[in-house]
N, C-alpha and C positions, 0 to 999 in steps of 0.2 A: 303520601304519594309524591313523587318527584314532579317538579314543575314541567319537565319535558313531557311527562305523561298527561298532565293537565292540558298542555297545549295540543297534544295528539287527540285527546277527546274533543276539545273545542274545535279543532280543525275538522275532524270527522263530522261533527254536527253542522258546521258551516258548509262543508261540501254537500251534505245532504239537503241543506236549505237552498243551495244554488246561487247563481251569480246575482240574482236580484237582491239578495241579502248581503252577499259578500261585497258587492259594489258600493254599499252604503258605508262600509267600514273604511277609514282612511288606509291608503295603500301601505304606509309604514307600519301600521298596527297589524294588519293582516299578514304582511311579509314577516314580521317578527314572530307571530304565532306559527307560521309555516316553517320558518328557518329554525326555530328553537324546539320544534316538536320531536318526539322520540320516533324515529322512522321505523323502529322495530316493533312499535306498538300501534296497531291500526284497529281501533274499535269499530265494530260494525253497528251502524245505527239503523234501527227498525222504524221506518217512517209511520208504521201503524201503532206505535206505542208512544206514550207521553215521555218527555225527557226524564221525569223522575222515576220512570219504570225501566230505564235503560241501563241501570247500574253505573251511571256516570258519577264521578267524584263530586263532592260538594264544592270543591274549588272550581271545577269545570262549570257547574251550574251557576256559581256566583259570577264567574267571568262572562258567561253567556248573558246573564241578567244585565250586567254592566254594559256589555256591547249593545244589547237591545236598547237599554235606556239611553245610552250616549249617542248611538248612531242609527239605529234601525227604526225608531218610532216615526210614524208618518205624521203624527199630529201632536200638539202640546197636550191634548186631552189624553192621548195614549201614554205619554210620558208621565202625566200626573197620576194616572191609574197605577203605574209602576211605583211611583213614589208612595202612594197610599199602601201598596202591598208591603213595601219596605217598612213603613211606619207601623203597620199592623203586626208584622213579624217581630219588629223591635219591641213592641209593647208585650207581645206574648213571651218573648225571650226574657224580658225584665221580670214579668210575672212569674215565670218558671224559676228564675234565680231567687226571687223573694221566697217562693215556696220551699226551695231547697235550703235556703238559709234558715228558714223557720224550722224545718224538719231537723236540720243539724243542731240547732239551738235546743230543741226539745230532747234530742238524743243525748246531748251533753248534760242537760239537767237530769235526765234519767240515770246516766252513768254516775254523775256526781252523787245523786241520791243513793244509788245502789252501793257505792263505795264507802258510804258513811256507816 
């Protein structure tokens, strides 16, 4: 996905959240998102659905997560909760990679055995 489309999705979500959230983001950051977005791509955000059910790109979700962490958290506790989510996701990702590496290693051993 092109970065302009990511900015369009992010902009649409921020617009649906409203001025209370937008005002927490530094003006230059929000202005960059607005200026760089693809004006021909205007995703519709359904406020009754969770963000992960909206069909938004992973890049958009990552950008929103960072905006939330960096600018929109109301308390340090809320910011720490987001850090914990990142840490848990990172651990799951590493575990998933380890499992894939193990599977690939077993497949190689089987191929080597079969070719003998």
